[in-house]
Biotite code that builds the C-alpha atoms (Angstrom):
import biotite.structure as struc

atoms = struc.array([
    struc.Atom([-40.271, -78.896, -154.301], chain_id="A", res_id=1, res_name="MET", atom_name="CA", element="C"),
    struc.Atom([-37.595, -76.788, -152.607], chain_id="A", res_id=2, res_name="ILE", atom_name="CA", element="C"),
    struc.Atom([-35.076, -74.643, -154.493], chain_id="A", res_id=3, res_name="LYS", atom_name="CA", element="C"),
    struc.Atom([-32.153, -72.418, -153.484], chain_id="A", res_id=4, res_name="LYS", atom_name="CA", element="C"),
    struc.Atom([-32.581, -69.113, -155.316], chain_id="A", res_id=5, res_name="ILE", atom_name="CA", element="C"),
    struc.Atom([-29.882, -66.769, -153.933], chain_id="A", res_id=6, res_name="ALA", atom_name="CA", element="C"),
    struc.Atom([-26.677, -66.659, -151.940], chain_id="A", res_id=7, res_name="ASN", atom_name="CA", element="C"),
    struc.Atom([-26.426, -63.732, -149.548], chain_id="A", res_id=8, res_name="LEU", atom_name="CA", element="C"),
    struc.Atom([-22.627, -63.920, -149.310], chain_id="A", res_id=9, res_name="ARG", atom_name="CA", element="C"),
    struc.Atom([-22.404, -63.363, -153.072], chain_id="A", res_id=10, res_name="PHE", atom_name="CA", element="C"),
    struc.Atom([-24.853, -60.485, -152.865], chain_id="A", res_id=11, res_name="LEU", atom_name="CA", element="C"),
    struc.Atom([-22.820, -58.841, -150.094], chain_id="A", res_id=12, res_name="LYS", atom_name="CA", element="C"),
    struc.Atom([-19.586, -59.144, -152.131], chain_id="A", res_id=13, res_name="ILE", atom_name="CA", element="C"),
    struc.Atom([-21.340, -57.755, -155.193], chain_id="A", res_id=14, res_name="LEU", atom_name="CA", element="C"),
    struc.Atom([-22.614, -54.801, -153.153], chain_id="A", res_id=15, res_name="LEU", atom_name="CA", element="C"),
    struc.Atom([-19.118, -54.008, -151.826], chain_id="A", res_id=16, res_name="VAL", atom_name="CA", element="C"),
    struc.Atom([-17.614, -54.029, -155.347], chain_id="A", res_id=17, res_name="PHE", atom_name="CA", element="C"),
    struc.Atom([-20.478, -51.913, -156.642], chain_id="A", res_id=18, res_name="SER", atom_name="CA", element="C"),
    struc.Atom([-19.843, -49.284, -153.991], chain_id="A", res_id=19, res_name="LEU", atom_name="CA", element="C"),
    struc.Atom([-16.049, -49.333, -154.536], chain_id="A", res_id=20, res_name="LEU", atom_name="CA", element="C"),
    struc.Atom([-16.242, -49.137, -158.333], chain_id="A", res_id=21, res_name="LEU", atom_name="CA", element="C"),
    struc.Atom([-19.260, -46.909, -158.669], chain_id="A", res_id=22, res_name="GLY", atom_name="CA", element="C"),
    struc.Atom([-19.008, -44.452, -155.797], chain_id="A", res_id=23, res_name="THR", atom_name="CA", element="C"),
    struc.Atom([-19.649, -41.405, -157.979], chain_id="A", res_id=24, res_name="MET", atom_name="CA", element="C"),
    struc.Atom([-22.710, -42.970, -159.586], chain_id="A", res_id=25, res_name="ILE", atom_name="CA", element="C"),
    struc.Atom([-23.983, -44.009, -156.185], chain_id="A", res_id=26, res_name="PHE", atom_name="CA", element="C"),
    struc.Atom([-23.805, -40.492, -154.776], chain_id="A", res_id=27, res_name="PHE", atom_name="CA", element="C"),
    struc.Atom([-25.293, -38.903, -157.896], chain_id="A", res_id=28, res_name="ILE", atom_name="CA", element="C"),
    struc.Atom([-28.156, -41.392, -157.844], chain_id="A", res_id=29, res_name="HIS", atom_name="CA", element="C"),
    struc.Atom([-28.648, -40.865, -154.117], chain_id="A", res_id=30, res_name="TYR", atom_name="CA", element="C"),
    struc.Atom([-28.852, -37.089, -154.482], chain_id="A", res_id=31, res_name="ARG", atom_name="CA", element="C"),
    struc.Atom([-31.243, -37.446, -157.397], chain_id="A", res_id=32, res_name="TYR", atom_name="CA", element="C"),
    struc.Atom([-33.421, -39.885, -155.519], chain_id="A", res_id=33, res_name="ALA", atom_name="CA", element="C"),
    struc.Atom([-33.369, -37.695, -152.420], chain_id="A", res_id=34, res_name="GLN", atom_name="CA", element="C"),
    struc.Atom([-34.703, -34.767, -154.406], chain_id="A", res_id=35, res_name="GLY", atom_name="CA", element="C"),
    struc.Atom([-37.334, -36.614, -156.429], chain_id="A", res_id=36, res_name="ARG", atom_name="CA", element="C"),
    struc.Atom([-38.542, -39.715, -154.631], chain_id="A", res_id=37, res_name="PHE", atom_name="CA", element="C"),
    struc.Atom([-37.307, -39.838, -151.041], chain_id="A", res_id=38, res_name="VAL", atom_name="CA", element="C"),
    struc.Atom([-38.512, -37.445, -148.378], chain_id="A", res_id=39, res_name="GLU", atom_name="CA", element="C"),
    struc.Atom([-38.591, -37.254, -144.624], chain_id="A", res_id=40, res_name="ARG", atom_name="CA", element="C"),
    struc.Atom([-42.225, -37.787, -143.758], chain_id="A", res_id=41, res_name="LEU", atom_name="CA", element="C"),
    struc.Atom([-42.104, -37.581, -139.964], chain_id="A", res_id=42, res_name="ILE", atom_name="CA", element="C"),
    struc.Atom([-39.627, -35.938, -137.622], chain_id="A", res_id=43, res_name="SER", atom_name="CA", element="C"),
    struc.Atom([-39.630, -36.256, -133.840], chain_id="A", res_id=44, res_name="ILE", atom_name="CA", element="C"),
    struc.Atom([-37.340, -34.062, -131.804], chain_id="A", res_id=45, res_name="SER", atom_name="CA", element="C"),
    struc.Atom([-35.218, -35.885, -129.251], chain_id="A", res_id=46, res_name="GLY", atom_name="CA", element="C"),
    struc.Atom([-36.981, -39.252, -129.675], chain_id="A", res_id=47, res_name="GLU", atom_name="CA", element="C"),
    struc.Atom([-36.173, -42.301, -131.769], chain_id="A", res_id=48, res_name="ARG", atom_name="CA", element="C"),
    struc.Atom([-38.832, -43.827, -133.982], chain_id="A", res_id=49, res_name="GLY", atom_name="CA", element="C"),
    struc.Atom([-38.783, -47.573, -134.684], chain_id="A", res_id=50, res_name="SER", atom_name="CA", element="C"),
    struc.Atom([-40.846, -50.425, -136.172], chain_id="A", res_id=51, res_name="PHE", atom_name="CA", element="C"),
    struc.Atom([-43.001, -48.388, -138.601], chain_id="A", res_id=52, res_name="PRO", atom_name="CA", element="C"),
    struc.Atom([-46.082, -50.191, -139.911], chain_id="A", res_id=53, res_name="ALA", atom_name="CA", element="C"),
    struc.Atom([-48.525, -49.022, -142.572], chain_id="A", res_id=54, res_name="PHE", atom_name="CA", element="C"),
    struc.Atom([-52.245, -49.488, -142.026], chain_id="A", res_id=55, res_name="SER", atom_name="CA", element="C"),
    struc.Atom([-53.875, -51.851, -144.561], chain_id="A", res_id=56, res_name="PRO", atom_name="CA", element="C"),
    struc.Atom([-55.210, -48.913, -146.594], chain_id="A", res_id=57, res_name="ASP", atom_name="CA", element="C"),
    struc.Atom([-51.818, -47.153, -146.548], chain_id="A", res_id=58, res_name="GLY", atom_name="CA", element="C"),
    struc.Atom([-53.230, -43.948, -145.042], chain_id="A", res_id=59, res_name="LYS", atom_name="CA", element="C"),
    struc.Atom([-51.713, -44.287, -141.573], chain_id="A", res_id=60, res_name="LYS", atom_name="CA", element="C"),
    struc.Atom([-48.292, -45.143, -140.184], chain_id="A", res_id=61, res_name="ILE", atom_name="CA", element="C"),
    struc.Atom([-47.912, -46.521, -136.663], chain_id="A", res_id=62, res_name="ALA", atom_name="CA", element="C"),
    struc.Atom([-44.529, -46.595, -134.980], chain_id="A", res_id=63, res_name="PHE", atom_name="CA", element="C"),
    struc.Atom([-42.953, -46.781, -131.543], chain_id="A", res_id=64, res_name="ILE", atom_name="CA", element="C"),
    struc.Atom([-41.258, -43.756, -130.010], chain_id="A", res_id=65, res_name="SER", atom_name="CA", element="C"),
    struc.Atom([-40.273, -43.211, -126.386], chain_id="A", res_id=66, res_name="ASP", atom_name="CA", element="C"),
    struc.Atom([-42.160, -46.409, -125.410], chain_id="A", res_id=67, res_name="ARG", atom_name="CA", element="C"),
    struc.Atom([-45.432, -45.170, -126.911], chain_id="A", res_id=68, res_name="LYS", atom_name="CA", element="C"),
    struc.Atom([-47.173, -45.974, -130.181], chain_id="A", res_id=69, res_name="ILE", atom_name="CA", element="C"),
    struc.Atom([-47.752, -42.910, -132.341], chain_id="A", res_id=70, res_name="LEU", atom_name="CA", element="C"),
    struc.Atom([-49.929, -42.550, -135.431], chain_id="A", res_id=71, res_name="ILE", atom_name="CA", element="C"),
    struc.Atom([-49.411, -40.264, -138.405], chain_id="A", res_id=72, res_name="SER", atom_name="CA", element="C"),
    struc.Atom([-52.248, -39.864, -140.917], chain_id="A", res_id=73, res_name="THR", atom_name="CA", element="C"),
    struc.Atom([-52.016, -38.992, -144.608], chain_id="A", res_id=74, res_name="LEU", atom_name="CA", element="C"),
    struc.Atom([-54.333, -36.102, -145.510], chain_id="A", res_id=75, res_name="ARG", atom_name="CA", element="C"),
    struc.Atom([-54.242, -34.157, -148.782], chain_id="A", res_id=76, res_name="ASP", atom_name="CA", element="C"),
    struc.Atom([-51.014, -35.952, -149.708], chain_id="A", res_id=77, res_name="ASN", atom_name="CA", element="C"),
    struc.Atom([-49.273, -34.726, -146.545], chain_id="A", res_id=78, res_name="LYS", atom_name="CA", element="C"),
    struc.Atom([-48.429, -36.650, -143.386], chain_id="A", res_id=79, res_name="TRP", atom_name="CA", element="C"),
    struc.Atom([-49.818, -35.001, -140.278], chain_id="A", res_id=80, res_name="GLU", atom_name="CA", element="C"),
    struc.Atom([-47.811, -34.578, -137.094], chain_id="A", res_id=81, res_name="ALA", atom_name="CA", element="C"),
    struc.Atom([-47.853, -37.878, -135.186], chain_id="A", res_id=82, res_name="PRO", atom_name="CA", element="C"),
    struc.Atom([-50.270, -38.274, -132.295], chain_id="A", res_id=83, res_name="LYS", atom_name="CA", element="C"),
    struc.Atom([-49.953, -40.694, -129.372], chain_id="A", res_id=84, res_name="PRO", atom_name="CA", element="C"),
    struc.Atom([-52.258, -43.691, -129.579], chain_id="A", res_id=85, res_name="LEU", atom_name="CA", element="C"),
    struc.Atom([-51.336, -45.658, -126.460], chain_id="A", res_id=86, res_name="THR", atom_name="CA", element="C"),
    struc.Atom([-51.195, -44.919, -122.763], chain_id="A", res_id=87, res_name="LYS", atom_name="CA", element="C"),
    struc.Atom([-49.473, -48.172, -121.793], chain_id="A", res_id=88, res_name="THR", atom_name="CA", element="C"),
    struc.Atom([-45.716, -48.320, -122.403], chain_id="A", res_id=89, res_name="GLU", atom_name="CA", element="C"),
    struc.Atom([-44.739, -50.484, -125.352], chain_id="A", res_id=90, res_name="ALA", atom_name="CA", element="C"),
    struc.Atom([-41.692, -52.645, -125.872], chain_id="A", res_id=91, res_name="ARG", atom_name="CA", element="C"),
    struc.Atom([-39.499, -52.027, -128.935], chain_id="A", res_id=92, res_name="PRO", atom_name="CA", element="C"),
    struc.Atom([-41.092, -54.870, -130.887], chain_id="A", res_id=93, res_name="ASP", atom_name="CA", element="C"),
    struc.Atom([-43.289, -55.216, -133.955], chain_id="A", res_id=94, res_name="GLU", atom_name="CA", element="C"),
    struc.Atom([-46.715, -53.616, -134.015], chain_id="A", res_id=95, res_name="VAL", atom_name="CA", element="C"),
    struc.Atom([-49.366, -55.210, -136.204], chain_id="A", res_id=96, res_name="ASP", atom_name="CA", element="C"),
    struc.Atom([-52.539, -53.718, -137.687], chain_id="A", res_id=97, res_name="TRP", atom_name="CA", element="C"),
    struc.Atom([-55.781, -55.680, -137.734], chain_id="A", res_id=98, res_name="SER", atom_name="CA", element="C"),
    struc.Atom([-56.898, -56.504, -141.293], chain_id="A", res_id=99, res_name="PRO", atom_name="CA", element="C"),
    struc.Atom([-59.701, -53.901, -141.108], chain_id="A", res_id=100, res_name="ASP", atom_name="CA", element="C"),
    struc.Atom([-57.252, -51.202, -139.976], chain_id="A", res_id=101, res_name="GLY", atom_name="CA", element="C"),
    struc.Atom([-59.259, -50.419, -136.846], chain_id="A", res_id=102, res_name="GLU", atom_name="CA", element="C"),
    struc.Atom([-56.939, -51.888, -134.184], chain_id="A", res_id=103, res_name="LYS", atom_name="CA", element="C"),
    struc.Atom([-53.291, -52.459, -133.403], chain_id="A", res_id=104, res_name="ILE", atom_name="CA", element="C"),
    struc.Atom([-51.767, -55.223, -131.306], chain_id="A", res_id=105, res_name="VAL", atom_name="CA", element="C"),
    struc.Atom([-48.444, -54.734, -129.540], chain_id="A", res_id=106, res_name="TYR", atom_name="CA", element="C"),
    struc.Atom([-46.375, -55.983, -126.607], chain_id="A", res_id=107, res_name="VAL", atom_name="CA", element="C"),
    struc.Atom([-46.313, -53.882, -123.443], chain_id="A", res_id=108, res_name="THR", atom_name="CA", element="C"),
    struc.Atom([-43.203, -53.130, -121.431], chain_id="A", res_id=109, res_name="ARG", atom_name="CA", element="C"),
    struc.Atom([-44.336, -55.795, -118.930], chain_id="A", res_id=110, res_name="THR", atom_name="CA", element="C"),
    struc.Atom([-44.643, -58.411, -121.715], chain_id="A", res_id=111, res_name="TYR", atom_name="CA", element="C"),
    struc.Atom([-48.421, -58.504, -122.009], chain_id="A", res_id=112, res_name="HIS", atom_name="CA", element="C"),
    struc.Atom([-50.423, -58.317, -125.210], chain_id="A", res_id=113, res_name="LEU", atom_name="CA", element="C"),
    struc.Atom([-52.389, -55.134, -125.697], chain_id="A", res_id=114, res_name="CYS", atom_name="CA", element="C"),
    struc.Atom([-55.011, -54.281, -128.306], chain_id="A", res_id=115, res_name="ILE", atom_name="CA", element="C"),
    struc.Atom([-55.741, -50.602, -128.920], chain_id="A", res_id=116, res_name="VAL", atom_name="CA", element="C"),
    struc.Atom([-58.313, -49.103, -131.281], chain_id="A", res_id=117, res_name="ASP", atom_name="CA", element="C"),
    struc.Atom([-58.213, -45.741, -133.028], chain_id="A", res_id=118, res_name="MET", atom_name="CA", element="C"),
    struc.Atom([-60.238, -44.236, -130.184], chain_id="A", res_id=119, res_name="GLY", atom_name="CA", element="C"),
    struc.Atom([-57.339, -45.030, -127.797], chain_id="A", res_id=120, res_name="ARG", atom_name="CA", element="C"),
    struc.Atom([-59.349, -47.732, -126.002], chain_id="A", res_id=121, res_name="ASN", atom_name="CA", element="C"),
    struc.Atom([-56.936, -50.370, -124.740], chain_id="A", res_id=122, res_name="GLU", atom_name="CA", element="C"),
    struc.Atom([-57.507, -54.007, -123.872], chain_id="A", res_id=123, res_name="LYS", atom_name="CA", element="C"),
    struc.Atom([-54.637, -55.764, -122.086], chain_id="A", res_id=124, res_name="ALA", atom_name="CA", element="C"),
    struc.Atom([-54.302, -59.550, -122.180], chain_id="A", res_id=125, res_name="ILE", atom_name="CA", element="C"),
    struc.Atom([-52.028, -60.857, -119.442], chain_id="A", res_id=126, res_name="LYS", atom_name="CA", element="C"),
    struc.Atom([-49.556, -63.620, -120.205], chain_id="A", res_id=127, res_name="THR", atom_name="CA", element="C"),
    struc.Atom([-47.452, -65.631, -117.785], chain_id="A", res_id=128, res_name="ARG", atom_name="CA", element="C"),
    struc.Atom([-44.167, -65.382, -119.680], chain_id="A", res_id=129, res_name="SER", atom_name="CA", element="C"),
    struc.Atom([-42.257, -63.039, -121.941], chain_id="A", res_id=130, res_name="LYS", atom_name="CA", element="C"),
    struc.Atom([-43.761, -62.767, -125.412], chain_id="A", res_id=131, res_name="ILE", atom_name="CA", element="C"),
    struc.Atom([-42.757, -61.467, -128.836], chain_id="A", res_id=132, res_name="TRP", atom_name="CA", element="C"),
    struc.Atom([-43.942, -60.985, -132.415], chain_id="A", res_id=133, res_name="SER", atom_name="CA", element="C"),
    struc.Atom([-47.735, -60.636, -132.257], chain_id="A", res_id=134, res_name="PRO", atom_name="CA", element="C"),
    struc.Atom([-49.604, -61.036, -135.558], chain_id="A", res_id=135, res_name="LYS", atom_name="CA", element="C"),
    struc.Atom([-53.286, -60.812, -136.437], chain_id="A", res_id=136, res_name="TRP", atom_name="CA", element="C"),
    struc.Atom([-54.867, -63.704, -138.269], chain_id="A", res_id=137, res_name="SER", atom_name="CA", element="C"),
    struc.Atom([-56.042, -62.722, -141.779], chain_id="A", res_id=138, res_name="PRO", atom_name="CA", element="C"),
    struc.Atom([-59.698, -62.795, -140.631], chain_id="A", res_id=139, res_name="ASP", atom_name="CA", element="C"),
    struc.Atom([-58.937, -60.505, -137.661], chain_id="A", res_id=140, res_name="GLY", atom_name="CA", element="C"),
    struc.Atom([-60.465, -62.850, -135.067], chain_id="A", res_id=141, res_name="ASN", atom_name="CA", element="C"),
    struc.Atom([-57.263, -64.239, -133.527], chain_id="A", res_id=142, res_name="LYS", atom_name="CA", element="C"),
    struc.Atom([-53.751, -63.136, -132.636], chain_id="A", res_id=143, res_name="ILE", atom_name="CA", element="C"),
    struc.Atom([-50.673, -65.334, -132.786], chain_id="A", res_id=144, res_name="SER", atom_name="CA", element="C"),
    struc.Atom([-47.522, -64.663, -130.777], chain_id="A", res_id=145, res_name="PHE", atom_name="CA", element="C"),
    struc.Atom([-44.372, -66.310, -129.436], chain_id="A", res_id=146, res_name="LEU", atom_name="CA", element="C"),
    struc.Atom([-44.145, -67.084, -125.708], chain_id="A", res_id=147, res_name="ARG", atom_name="CA", element="C"),
    struc.Atom([-40.989, -68.007, -123.840], chain_id="A", res_id=148, res_name="PHE", atom_name="CA", element="C"),
    struc.Atom([-41.615, -71.456, -122.412], chain_id="A", res_id=149, res_name="SER", atom_name="CA", element="C"),
    struc.Atom([-41.545, -72.051, -118.657], chain_id="A", res_id=150, res_name="GLN", atom_name="CA", element="C"),
    struc.Atom([-40.788, -75.769, -119.151], chain_id="A", res_id=151, res_name="LYS", atom_name="CA", element="C"),
    struc.Atom([-37.181, -76.833, -118.716], chain_id="A", res_id=152, res_name="LYS", atom_name="CA", element="C"),
    struc.Atom([-35.535, -77.768, -121.999], chain_id="A", res_id=153, res_name="GLY", atom_name="CA", element="C"),
    struc.Atom([-38.126, -76.048, -124.191], chain_id="A", res_id=154, res_name="GLU", atom_name="CA", element="C"),
    struc.Atom([-37.539, -72.786, -126.011], chain_id="A", res_id=155, res_name="LYS", atom_name="CA", element="C"),
    struc.Atom([-40.473, -70.710, -127.272], chain_id="A", res_id=156, res_name="MET", atom_name="CA", element="C"),
    struc.Atom([-44.031, -71.737, -127.992], chain_id="A", res_id=157, res_name="SER", atom_name="CA", element="C"),
    struc.Atom([-46.203, -70.459, -130.819], chain_id="A", res_id=158, res_name="LEU", atom_name="CA", element="C"),
    struc.Atom([-49.505, -69.408, -129.275], chain_id="A", res_id=159, res_name="MET", atom_name="CA", element="C"),
    struc.Atom([-52.927, -68.420, -130.588], chain_id="A", res_id=160, res_name="LEU", atom_name="CA", element="C"),
    struc.Atom([-55.396, -66.278, -128.690], chain_id="A", res_id=161, res_name="ILE", atom_name="CA", element="C"),
    struc.Atom([-58.951, -65.163, -129.402], chain_id="A", res_id=162, res_name="SER", atom_name="CA", element="C"),
    struc.Atom([-59.089, -61.373, -129.769], chain_id="A", res_id=163, res_name="ALA", atom_name="CA", element="C"),
    struc.Atom([-62.525, -61.347, -128.099], chain_id="A", res_id=164, res_name="ASP", atom_name="CA", element="C"),
    struc.Atom([-62.500, -64.010, -125.376], chain_id="A", res_id=165, res_name="SER", atom_name="CA", element="C"),
    struc.Atom([-58.768, -64.139, -124.624], chain_id="A", res_id=166, res_name="GLY", atom_name="CA", element="C"),
    struc.Atom([-58.776, -67.957, -124.809], chain_id="A", res_id=167, res_name="GLU", atom_name="CA", element="C"),
    struc.Atom([-55.256, -69.240, -125.502], chain_id="A", res_id=168, res_name="LYS", atom_name="CA", element="C"),
    struc.Atom([-54.100, -72.318, -127.429], chain_id="A", res_id=169, res_name="VAL", atom_name="CA", element="C"),
    struc.Atom([-50.566, -73.701, -127.830], chain_id="A", res_id=170, res_name="VAL", atom_name="CA", element="C"),
    struc.Atom([-49.979, -74.413, -131.519], chain_id="A", res_id=171, res_name="LEU", atom_name="CA", element="C"),
    struc.Atom([-46.330, -75.514, -131.518], chain_id="A", res_id=172, res_name="ALA", atom_name="CA", element="C"),
    struc.Atom([-43.367, -75.816, -129.142], chain_id="A", res_id=173, res_name="THR", atom_name="CA", element="C"),
    struc.Atom([-39.585, -75.540, -129.415], chain_id="A", res_id=174, res_name="ASN", atom_name="CA", element="C"),
    struc.Atom([-39.782, -72.531, -131.709], chain_id="A", res_id=175, res_name="VAL", atom_name="CA", element="C"),
    struc.Atom([-36.340, -70.972, -131.648], chain_id="A", res_id=176, res_name="GLU", atom_name="CA", element="C"),
    struc.Atom([-36.188, -67.749, -133.623], chain_id="A", res_id=177, res_name="TYR", atom_name="CA", element="C"),
    struc.Atom([-38.195, -64.571, -133.002], chain_id="A", res_id=178, res_name="HIS", atom_name="CA", element="C"),
    struc.Atom([-39.199, -63.948, -136.631], chain_id="A", res_id=179, res_name="GLN", atom_name="CA", element="C"),
    struc.Atom([-39.991, -67.603, -137.116], chain_id="A", res_id=180, res_name="SER", atom_name="CA", element="C"),
    struc.Atom([-43.552, -67.902, -138.421], chain_id="A", res_id=181, res_name="TYR", atom_name="CA", element="C"),
    struc.Atom([-46.074, -66.492, -140.882], chain_id="A", res_id=182, res_name="ASP", atom_name="CA", element="C"),
    struc.Atom([-49.770, -66.873, -141.691], chain_id="A", res_id=183, res_name="TRP", atom_name="CA", element="C"),
    struc.Atom([-50.879, -68.159, -145.079], chain_id="A", res_id=184, res_name="SER", atom_name="CA", element="C"),
    struc.Atom([-52.804, -65.466, -146.995], chain_id="A", res_id=185, res_name="PRO", atom_name="CA", element="C"),
    struc.Atom([-56.117, -67.306, -146.580], chain_id="A", res_id=186, res_name="ASP", atom_name="CA", element="C"),
    struc.Atom([-55.520, -67.848, -142.845], chain_id="A", res_id=187, res_name="GLY", atom_name="CA", element="C"),
    struc.Atom([-55.915, -71.622, -142.969], chain_id="A", res_id=188, res_name="THR", atom_name="CA", element="C"),
    struc.Atom([-52.263, -72.516, -142.281], chain_id="A", res_id=189, res_name="LYS", atom_name="CA", element="C"),
    struc.Atom([-49.164, -71.274, -140.477], chain_id="A", res_id=190, res_name="ILE", atom_name="CA", element="C"),
    struc.Atom([-45.540, -71.843, -141.469], chain_id="A", res_id=191, res_name="VAL", atom_name="CA", element="C"),
    struc.Atom([-43.016, -71.914, -138.641], chain_id="A", res_id=192, res_name="TYR", atom_name="CA", element="C"),
    struc.Atom([-39.588, -73.178, -137.595], chain_id="A", res_id=193, res_name="THR", atom_name="CA", element="C"),
    struc.Atom([-39.060, -75.660, -134.782], chain_id="A", res_id=194, res_name="SER", atom_name="CA", element="C"),
    struc.Atom([-36.302, -77.759, -133.214], chain_id="A", res_id=195, res_name="THR", atom_name="CA", element="C"),
    struc.Atom([-38.764, -80.555, -132.462], chain_id="A", res_id=196, res_name="GLU", atom_name="CA", element="C"),
    struc.Atom([-36.448, -83.036, -134.240], chain_id="A", res_id=197, res_name="ASN", atom_name="CA", element="C"),
    struc.Atom([-33.182, -81.471, -132.979], chain_id="A", res_id=198, res_name="ASP", atom_name="CA", element="C"),
    struc.Atom([-32.840, -79.302, -136.097], chain_id="A", res_id=199, res_name="GLN", atom_name="CA", element="C"),
    struc.Atom([-34.439, -75.911, -136.696], chain_id="A", res_id=200, res_name="ASN", atom_name="CA", element="C"),
    struc.Atom([-36.494, -77.141, -139.651], chain_id="A", res_id=201, res_name="ASP", atom_name="CA", element="C"),
    struc.Atom([-39.403, -75.675, -141.556], chain_id="A", res_id=202, res_name="LEU", atom_name="CA", element="C"),
    struc.Atom([-42.903, -76.886, -140.688], chain_id="A", res_id=203, res_name="TRP", atom_name="CA", element="C"),
    struc.Atom([-46.456, -76.160, -141.856], chain_id="A", res_id=204, res_name="VAL", atom_name="CA", element="C"),
    struc.Atom([-49.614, -76.774, -139.838], chain_id="A", res_id=205, res_name="MET", atom_name="CA", element="C"),
    struc.Atom([-53.308, -75.956, -139.877], chain_id="A", res_id=206, res_name="ASP", atom_name="CA", element="C"),
    struc.Atom([-54.326, -72.837, -137.981], chain_id="A", res_id=207, res_name="ASN", atom_name="CA", element="C"),
    struc.Atom([-55.545, -74.916, -135.031], chain_id="A", res_id=208, res_name="ASP", atom_name="CA", element="C"),
    struc.Atom([-52.172, -76.647, -134.602], chain_id="A", res_id=209, res_name="GLY", atom_name="CA", element="C"),
    struc.Atom([-53.157, -79.912, -136.320], chain_id="A", res_id=210, res_name="SER", atom_name="CA", element="C"),
    struc.Atom([-51.687, -81.669, -139.369], chain_id="A", res_id=211, res_name="ASN", atom_name="CA", element="C"),
    struc.Atom([-48.054, -80.676, -138.786], chain_id="A", res_id=212, res_name="LYS", atom_name="CA", element="C"),
    struc.Atom([-45.837, -81.402, -141.797], chain_id="A", res_id=213, res_name="ILE", atom_name="CA", element="C"),
    struc.Atom([-42.049, -80.973, -141.838], chain_id="A", res_id=214, res_name="ARG", atom_name="CA", element="C"),
    struc.Atom([-40.816, -79.472, -145.113], chain_id="A", res_id=215, res_name="LEU", atom_name="CA", element="C"),
    struc.Atom([-37.046, -79.573, -144.510], chain_id="A", res_id=216, res_name="THR", atom_name="CA", element="C"),
    struc.Atom([-34.691, -81.988, -142.783], chain_id="A", res_id=217, res_name="LYS", atom_name="CA", element="C"),
    struc.Atom([-31.342, -81.112, -141.222], chain_id="A", res_id=218, res_name="GLY", atom_name="CA", element="C"),
    struc.Atom([-31.356, -77.437, -142.206], chain_id="A", res_id=219, res_name="LYS", atom_name="CA", element="C"),
    struc.Atom([-31.178, -74.455, -139.827], chain_id="A", res_id=220, res_name="TYR", atom_name="CA", element="C"),
    struc.Atom([-34.131, -72.432, -141.150], chain_id="A", res_id=221, res_name="VAL", atom_name="CA", element="C"),
    struc.Atom([-35.059, -68.868, -140.166], chain_id="A", res_id=222, res_name="ILE", atom_name="CA", element="C"),
    struc.Atom([-37.440, -66.135, -141.350], chain_id="A", res_id=223, res_name="SER", atom_name="CA", element="C"),
    struc.Atom([-40.084, -68.021, -143.371], chain_id="A", res_id=224, res_name="PRO", atom_name="CA", element="C"),
    struc.Atom([-42.565, -65.904, -145.309], chain_id="A", res_id=225, res_name="VAL", atom_name="CA", element="C"),
    struc.Atom([-45.553, -66.887, -147.429], chain_id="A", res_id=226, res_name="TRP", atom_name="CA", element="C"),
    struc.Atom([-46.067, -65.643, -150.996], chain_id="A", res_id=227, res_name="SER", atom_name="CA", element="C"),
    struc.Atom([-49.209, -63.520, -151.574], chain_id="A", res_id=228, res_name="PRO", atom_name="CA", element="C"),
    struc.Atom([-50.901, -66.284, -153.588], chain_id="A", res_id=229, res_name="ASP", atom_name="CA", element="C"),
    struc.Atom([-50.117, -68.934, -150.953], chain_id="A", res_id=230, res_name="GLY", atom_name="CA", element="C"),
    struc.Atom([-48.279, -71.226, -153.384], chain_id="A", res_id=231, res_name="SER", atom_name="CA", element="C"),
    struc.Atom([-44.722, -70.691, -152.114], chain_id="A", res_id=232, res_name="LYS", atom_name="CA", element="C"),
    struc.Atom([-42.739, -70.148, -148.916], chain_id="A", res_id=233, res_name="ILE", atom_name="CA", element="C"),
    struc.Atom([-39.404, -68.315, -148.891], chain_id="A", res_id=234, res_name="ALA", atom_name="CA", element="C"),
    struc.Atom([-36.918, -68.839, -146.052], chain_id="A", res_id=235, res_name="PHE", atom_name="CA", element="C"),
    struc.Atom([-33.246, -68.464, -145.135], chain_id="A", res_id=236, res_name="CYS", atom_name="CA", element="C"),
    struc.Atom([-30.652, -71.172, -144.502], chain_id="A", res_id=237, res_name="VAL", atom_name="CA", element="C"),
    struc.Atom([-27.262, -69.707, -143.600], chain_id="A", res_id=238, res_name="GLY", atom_name="CA", element="C"),
    struc.Atom([-26.257, -67.340, -146.420], chain_id="A", res_id=239, res_name="ASN", atom_name="CA", element="C"),
    struc.Atom([-28.806, -68.776, -148.841], chain_id="A", res_id=240, res_name="ASP", atom_name="CA", element="C"),
    struc.Atom([-32.429, -67.976, -149.635], chain_id="A", res_id=241, res_name="ILE", atom_name="CA", element="C"),
    struc.Atom([-34.629, -70.945, -150.485], chain_id="A", res_id=242, res_name="TRP", atom_name="CA", element="C"),
    struc.Atom([-38.174, -71.263, -151.836], chain_id="A", res_id=243, res_name="VAL", atom_name="CA", element="C"),
    struc.Atom([-40.520, -74.150, -151.157], chain_id="A", res_id=244, res_name="ALA", atom_name="CA", element="C"),
    struc.Atom([-43.158, -74.668, -153.845], chain_id="A", res_id=245, res_name="VAL", atom_name="CA", element="C"),
    struc.Atom([-46.254, -76.162, -152.275], chain_id="A", res_id=246, res_name="LEU", atom_name="CA", element="C"),
    struc.Atom([-48.247, -78.793, -154.151], chain_id="A", res_id=247, res_name="GLU", atom_name="CA", element="C"),
])
């Protein structure tokens, strides 16, 4: 069962009216929040930080700055000064922690996958094409990512690679959007978007690429995400947010 639950255009209009009619409240609330709940945790002089990612235990933050990945650690309720973790230059793309919090996967400036542990030991995995959006599997044994296809007429492919052996498998083709897939919480399935049938529809498959099932027809779907209990998938279609309830 698939339901539309929100319209983003309406939310944007509501936000504009809220700001116009309640400017004083907004600024009072902002100042109050700034003093009580919001604080600048990390400051880097002359460099821009991007793509922050908490470790699974919430005690570390990884982020990209000046083409390097830096780590800040929470000790005694204070965030320490960030320290460089990587030697290889990173692209401004997502970084993803392994489920055990011991490693990070990221995309290098030359579009290769790289795994780095907390001891700054790096393992590069070369790829033939440009890649984006690496994600660890929930069991930490594999890494999924999007690869720009070298075949004429195809767009991106959703790939899976063993974190140990480096063996690669193509799971799906004609994936169009960068943030276009997500792992189920138990790691058995992957939701993704594909133009395999001329429309960017929502699909679900097993984690080995088998048993592909199309969930939508004739909708331009982006940004699917799985619910924590694995029973629902939220996604965007135009200005609307939809939810698919899995049976």
